[in-house]
VEXKEPA-615159 format. One line per 2 residues: number of its first residue (from 0); for each residue x, y, z of N, C-alpha, C, CB. Coordinates in pm, 1 decimal, padded with zeros to 6 digits, always signed. Glycine has a CB too. Layout:
# VEXKEPA-615159
NUM	X:Y:Z:X:Y:Z:X:Y:Z:X:Y:Z  ...
***
This chain:
# VEXKEPA-615159
0	-01951.3:+00571.7:-01246.0:-01933.4:+00455.3:-01330.6:-01815.6:+00370.5:-01281.6:-01911.8:+00498.3:-01476.1  -01714.9:+00436.5:-01221.3:-01599.7:+00361.2:-01172.9:-01639.7:+00264.5:-01061.5:-01491.1:+00456.7:-01123.1
2	-01738.4:+00302.6:-00981.3:-01788.1:+00212.8:-00876.2:-01852.3:+00088.8:-00938.7:-01890.3:+00286.2:-00785.0  -01930.9:+00108.4:-01041.7:-01999.2:-00003.7:-01107.5:-01898.5:-00096.6:-01175.5:-02101.2:+00048.5:-01210.9
4	-01801.9:-00040.1:-01245.4:-01702.3:-00121.2:-01316.0:-01618.1:-00201.4:-01217.2:-01611.5:-00031.9:-01402.6  -01576.8:-00137.0:-01108.9:-01496.2:-00207.5:-01009.5:-01577.4:-00315.7:-00939.6:-01440.6:-00109.1:-00906.6
6	-01704.3:-00288.5:-00911.6:-01790.4:-00389.4:-00848.4:-01811.3:-00508.6:-00941.2:-01926.3:-00328.2:-00809.7  -01829.8:-00483.6:-01070.4:-01843.8:-00593.9:-01166.7:-01716.5:-00677.3:-01174.0:-01878.6:-00539.6:-01306.0
8	-01600.8:-00610.2:-01173.5:-01473.5:-00683.0:-01175.2:-01458.5:-00767.1:-01049.2:-01355.0:-00585.2:-01188.2  -01501.3:-00713.6:-00934.7:-01494.1:-00788.6:-00808.8:-01585.3:-00910.7:-00812.6:-01531.9:-00698.4:-00690.1
10	-01704.3:-00894.7:-00865.3:-01798.7:-01006.3:-00873.8:-01746.2:-01114.3:-00968.0:-01936.4:-00957.0:-00921.3  -01694.9:-01074.4:-01082.6:-01641.1:-01171.2:-01179.2:-01520.4:-01244.1:-01121.2:-01601.9:-01100.6:-01310.6
12	-01429.4:-01168.8:-01057.2:-01311.4:-01231.5:-00996.1:-01351.7:-01328.5:-00885.4:-01216.8:-01124.2:-00939.7  -01454.5:-01294.0:-00808.9:-01500.9:-01381.3:-00701.4:-01561.9:-01509.3:-00756.5:-01602.4:-01308.7:-00614.2
14	-01638.0:-01498.4:-00863.3:-01696.7:-01617.9:-00925.4:-01586.8:-01709.5:-00978.1:-01793.0:-01578.5:-01040.1  -01488.7:-01652.3:-01045.2:-01378.0:-01733.0:-01097.8:-01300.7:-01797.5:-00983.2:-01283.3:-01646.5:-01184.5
16	-01277.1:-01720.1:-00875.5:-01207.0:-01775.0:-00759.2:-01287.3:-01889.3:-00697.0:-01181.4:-01664.6:-00654.5  -01417.9:-01870.8:-00685.3:-01501.8:-01972.1:-00621.0:-01504.1:-02102.5:-00700.8:-01644.2:-01919.3:-00603.7
18	-01503.5:-02092.8:-00831.9:-01502.3:-02213.5:-00915.5:-01371.8:-02290.5:-00894.4:-01519.8:-02176.7:-01065.7  -01261.8:-02218.0:-00874.0:-01130.5:-02281.0:-00854.9:-01087.6:-02282.5:-00708.6:-01025.4:-02208.8:-00937.7
20	-01180.7:-02267.2:-00615.5:-01149.2:-02243.3:-00474.2:-01063.7:-02349.8:-00405.7:-01274.9:-02229.9:-00399.5  -01084.2:-02477.5:-00427.5:-01001.7:-02571.4:-00350.5:-00851.8:-02550.2:-00370.6:-01037.3:-02713.1:-00388.0
22	-00811.5:-02518.8:-00490.7:-00669.9:-02490.3:-00514.8:-00658.8:-02349.3:-00571.1:-00606.0:-02595.3:-00612.7  -00595.6:-02263.3:-00497.0:-00581.7:-02124.1:-00539.8:-00441.7:-02103.4:-00597.2:-00608.1:-02026.0:-00421.3
24	-00413.2:-02178.4:-00702.3:-00280.9:-02180.2:-00763.3:-00240.9:-02044.0:-00819.2:-00276.3:-02283.7:-00873.1  -00336.5:-01970.7:-00870.6:-00305.7:-01844.8:-00938.1:-00336.4:-01721.3:-00853.9:-00382.0:-01837.0:-01066.7
26	-00347.3:-01738.7:-00723.1:-00367.2:-01628.9:-00628.7:-00488.0:-01541.9:-00665.1:-00242.0:-01542.9:-00622.5  -00596.1:-01606.8:-00703.8:-00718.1:-01532.7:-00736.1:-00778.7:-01467.1:-00613.5:-00820.1:-01624.6:-00800.4
28	-00746.2:-01518.5:-00494.6:-00794.9:-01453.1:-00373.7:-00736.1:-01313.0:-00360.5:-00760.7:-01536.8:-00250.2  -00611.9:-01293.9:-00402.4:-00550.4:-01161.1:-00400.9:-00623.0:-01067.2:-00496.4:-00401.5:-01170.0:-00438.2
30	-00657.7:-01117.8:-00613.5:-00732.0:-01036.6:-00710.3:-00868.4:-00997.4:-00654.2:-00749.1:-01112.9:-00843.1  -00934.0:-01089.7:-00586.9:-01063.1:-01058.8:-00523.6:-01046.4:-00951.7:-00417.5:-01125.0:-01185.0:-00461.3
32	-00943.9:-00964.0:-00334.0:-00920.6:-00863.6:-00230.0:-00892.5:-00726.7:-00290.1:-00804.4:-00905.8:-00140.5  -00817.0:-00722.2:-00398.3:-00787.3:-00594.6:-00464.3:-00916.3:-00529.1:-00513.4:-00689.4:-00615.6:-00582.4
34	-00997.6:-00604.9:-00585.8:-01119.4:-00547.7:-00642.4:-01224.8:-00517.4:-00536.3:-01176.9:-00641.7:-00745.4  -01241.6:-00605.2:-00436.3:-01339.5:-00576.8:-00331.6:-01294.5:-00459.6:-00245.1:-01362.2:-00700.9:-00244.5
36	-01164.2:-00446.5:-00223.3:-01113.4:-00330.3:-00148.9:-01141.1:-00200.3:-00223.0:-00963.0:-00344.5:-00124.0  -01117.2:-00201.7:-00353.9:-01145.8:-00082.5:-00434.2:-01295.6:-00053.8:-00437.8:-01091.9:-00099.7:-00577.3
38	-01377.0:-00157.5:-00448.1:-01522.5:-00139.6:-00450.1:-01571.0:-00080.0:-00318.8:-01593.4:-00273.5:-00476.8  -01519.4:-00130.3:-00208.3:-01557.1:-00075.4:-00077.7:-01513.4:+00070.5:-00064.6:-01495.3:-00159.2:+00035.5
40	-01394.6:+00101.0:-00113.2:-01345.9:+00238.8:-00109.3:-01436.3:+00330.7:-00191.2:-01201.5:+00246.2:-00161.6  -01472.5:+00289.3:-00312.2:-01560.1:+00371.7:-00396.1:-01698.0:+00386.3:-00332.5:-01572.9:+00310.8:-00536.9
42	-01747.5:+00279.8:-00269.4:-01878.4:+00285.9:-00206.2:-01880.2:+00388.4:-00092.7:-01918.1:+00148.0:-00153.4  -01778.6:+00384.1:-00008.4:-01769.5:+00481.5:+00101.0:-01756.3:+00622.6:+00044.7:-01649.5:+00449.2:+00193.6
44	-01677.3:+00638.3:-00060.0:-01661.9:+00768.5:-00124.2:-01794.7:+00819.4:-00178.6:-01559.1:+00760.3:-00236.6  -01870.6:+00733.0:-00244.3:-02000.6:+00772.3:-00299.5:-02099.9:+00808.9:-00189.3:-02057.8:+00659.5:-00385.6
46	-02104.0:+00729.6:-00084.4:-02197.2:+00757.5:+00024.5:-02163.3:+00889.5:+00091.9:-02195.6:+00643.8:+00127.1  -02036.2:+00911.8:+00121.4:-01996.4:+01036.7:+00187.3:-02022.6:+01157.2:+00097.3:-01847.9:+01031.7:+00226.4
48	-01994.4:+01146.5:-00030.9:-02020.2:+01257.1:-00122.8:-02169.8:+01282.6:-00135.2:-01959.7:+01227.9:-00260.9  -02248.5:+01177.0:-00138.9:-02393.4:+01192.8:-00150.0:-02450.4:+01258.5:-00024.7:-02460.7:+01056.9:-00173.8
50	-02400.4:+01219.1:+00091.6:-02451.4:+01275.9:+00216.9:-02407.7:+01420.7:+00237.8:-02405.1:+01191.7:+00334.4  -02287.2:+01453.9:+00196.1:-02237.6:+01590.0:+00219.1:-02274.7:+01687.0:+00108.1:-02088.4:+01587.8:+00234.9
52	-02271.3:+01641.1:-00016.7:-02294.1:+01730.9:-00129.7:-02428.3:+01710.4:-00198.0:-02185.2:+01713.6:-00229.8  -02486.6:+01591.9:-00181.8:-02611.1:+01561.3:-00251.5:-02584.3:+01529.6:-00397.6:-02709.5:+01677.8:-00240.0
54	-02684.8:+01540.0:-00479.7:-02667.5:+01514.1:-00622.7:-02686.2:+01367.7:-00656.7:-02530.7:+01559.5:-00667.9  -02626.0:+01326.5:-00768.5:-02639.1:+01189.9:-00816.7:-02546.3:+01096.1:-00740.8:-02610.0:+01183.2:-00966.1
56	-02593.4:+00973.7:-00721.3:-02510.3:+00875.4:-00652.2:-02408.7:+00814.0:-00747.4:-02597.3:+00765.7:-00589.9  -02448.8:+00786.0:-00870.8:-02359.1:+00729.9:-00970.5:-02320.8:+00837.6:-01071.1:-02424.4:+00609.5:-01041.6
58	-02192.1:+00845.0:-01099.4:-02141.6:+00940.7:-01197.5:-02124.2:+00866.7:-01330.2:-02006.0:+01006.0:-01150.0  -02204.9:+00901.0:-01428.9:-02203.8:+00830.5:-01557.1:-02142.2:+00917.3:-01665.9:-02346.0:+00789.0:-01596.9
60	-02014.3:+00948.3:-01649.3:-01943.8:+01029.8:-01747.6:-01831.1:+00948.3:-01809.5:-01888.6:+01159.4:-01682.9  -01774.2:+01001.1:-01915.6:-01661.6:+00934.3:-01980.9:-01541.3:+00928.6:-01887.1:-01624.0:+01006.7:-02111.9
62	-01517.2:+01036.5:-01812.8:-01405.0:+01037.9:-01718.4:-01421.5:+00930.8:-01611.5:-01392.0:+01175.6:-01652.8  -01542.1:+00914.4:-01559.9:-01567.5:+00813.0:-01457.8:-01550.7:+00672.8:-01514.8:-01708.3:+00829.7:-01399.7
64	-01591.3:+00653.5:-01639.2:-01574.8:+00523.8:-01704.1:-01427.0:+00492.6:-01725.2:-01649.5:+00520.8:-01838.4  -01352.1:+00591.1:-01771.0:-01208.7:+00571.1:-01792.0:-01137.4:+00543.1:-01660.1:-01147.0:+00693.8:-01860.1
66	-01178.5:+00610.4:-01552.8:-01120.4:+00584.5:-01421.6:-01146.9:+00440.7:-01379.3:-01176.8:+00682.2:-01317.3  -01267.2:+00391.8:-01402.0:-01299.9:+00253.1:-01369.1:-01215.5:+00154.5:-01446.4:-01445.5:+00226.2:-01395.5
68	-01196.6:+00179.4:-01574.5:-01114.8:+00090.8:-01658.1:-00969.7:+00092.9:-01610.9:-01123.5:+00132.6:-01807.1  -00918.1:+00210.3:-01580.7:-00778.7:+00222.2:-01534.7:-00759.8:+00151.4:-01400.9:-00738.0:+00370.8:-01522.0
70	-00855.7:+00164.5:-01310.7:-00845.7:+00098.1:-01180.6:-00845.7:-00054.0:-01198.4:-00962.2:+00141.5:-01088.3  -00930.1:-00105.6:-01284.1:-00933.9:-00250.0:-01307.8:-00803.3:-00296.5:-01372.3:-01054.6:-00287.4:-01397.4
72	-00753.2:-00222.6:-01468.7:-00626.1:-00259.4:-01531.7:-00511.7:-00255.1:-01431.7:-00596.0:-00166.5:-01649.3  -00510.2:-00153.9:-01346.5:-00404.4:-00143.2:-01246.2:-00413.4:-00258.6:-01146.7:-00413.2:-00008.2:-01172.3
74	-00534.1:-00296.3:-01107.5:-00552.2:-00412.1:-01019.5:-00501.9:-00539.5:-01084.1:-00698.6:-00428.0:-00981.9  -00529.5:-00556.4:-01213.5:-00480.4:-00673.8:-01286.1:-00328.0:-00674.1:-01295.9:-00541.5:-00678.7:-01426.3
76	-00268.3:-00557.2:-01313.6:-00121.8:-00547.8:-01321.0:-00059.5:-00585.0:-01187.0:-00078.0:-00405.3:-01362.7  -00115.9:-00534.9:-01077.2:-00064.6:-00569.3:-00944.0:-00075.7:-00719.9:-00921.0:-00141.8:-00492.0:-00833.5
78	-00190.6:-00777.7:-00959.4:-00209.6:-00921.7:-00944.4:-00109.4:-00998.8:-01030.5:-00353.5:-00961.0:-00982.0  -00085.8:-00953.0:-01152.8:+00008.4:-01019.7:-01241.9:+00150.3:-01015.5:-01186.4:+00004.7:-00955.7:-01380.0
80	+00189.2:-00902.6:-01128.1:+00322.1:-00892.3:-01066.7:+00333.5:-00990.4:-00950.4:+00349.4:-00747.4:-01018.1  +00231.3:-00996.9:-00866.7:+00232.3:-01091.7:-00754.8:+00237.0:-01235.5:-00805.8:+00108.4:-01071.2:-00665.5
82	+00166.8:-01262.3:-00914.4:+00166.4:-01396.3:-00972.6:+00304.2:-01432.6:-01027.6:+00060.9:-01405.8:-01083.7  +00368.6:-01338.1:-01094.9:+00501.8:-01365.4:-01148.7:+00604.1:-01384.4:-01037.4:+00545.9:-01252.2:-01240.9
84	+00589.4:-01311.1:-00928.7:+00682.2:-01326.8:-00816.9:+00665.6:-01463.4:-00750.9:+00661.1:-01215.4:-00713.7  +00540.7:-01507.3:-00734.5:+00518.0:-01637.5:-00670.2:+00549.0:-01753.7:-00764.3:+00373.4:-01647.8:-00621.8
86	+00536.5:-01731.4:-00894.5:+00569.7:-01831.3:-00997.2:+00507.1:-01967.8:-00968.2:+00721.0:-01846.1:-01008.4  +00372.7:-01978.2:-00976.1:+00306.1:-02102.2:-00937.8:+00340.6:-02222.9:-01025.4:+00159.5:-02081.1:-00940.5
88	+00377.6:-02201.2:-01149.1:+00413.8:-02313.1:-01237.6:+00564.1:-02338.0:-01239.2:+00364.8:-02286.0:-01379.7  +00636.8:-02262.5:-01159.1:+00782.7:-02275.4:-01146.7:+00853.3:-02260.3:-01280.4:+00818.6:-02409.6:-01085.6
90	+00804.3:-02170.9:-01363.7:+00864.7:-02147.4:-01494.8:+01002.3:-02083.3:-01479.4:+00773.6:-02058.3:-01581.2  +01012.8:-01983.0:-01393.3:+01141.1:-01916.0:-01374.7:+01241.2:-02006.3:-01303.3:+01122.1:-01786.7:-01296.1
92	+01191.6:-02094.0:-01220.0:+01278.1:-02190.4:-01151.6:+01340.1:-02287.1:-01252.4:+01198.4:-02268.4:-01044.4  +01259.4:-02330.9:-01349.8:+01310.3:-02422.0:-01453.1:+01409.7:-02352.2:-01543.6:+01195.3:-02478.5:-01536.3
94	+01384.7:-02223.0:-01573.0:+01477.0:-02148.9:-01658.6:+01612.5:-02128.3:-01590.3:+01416.3:-02013.7:-01696.6  +01612.6:-02110.0:-01459.9:+01740.1:-02086.6:-01390.2:+01823.4:-02213.8:-01379.1:+01714.2:-02030.2:-01250.9
96	+01761.0:-02331.3:-01390.5:+01835.9:-02457.6:-01384.5:+01911.5:-02484.6:-01514.8:+01740.8:-02574.2:-01354.5  +01862.7:-02429.9:-01626.9:+01925.9:-02457.3:-01757.3:+02049.9:-02377.8:-01775.9:+01831.3:-02428.4:-01870.4
***
């Protein structure tokens, strides 16, 4: 389930990035890279596990769902930290002038 959740987050982030593509003020490309990187990692993990161990390709358990949610939240936190550091609206710059 974590593969599906991460892939959905990557698709949604990519659509949002594409709509705002000419100006990437909020570093949505970084968010896309985070989610697509995680999706690719999960895909390789699933393929290797399926080829070596067999069984189900998708794990549909509560633990797998929670892992997917945590990975998406962690990706959003990393993106938010990068966004605050870059300060695209110069909010922190204005506060330091006062």
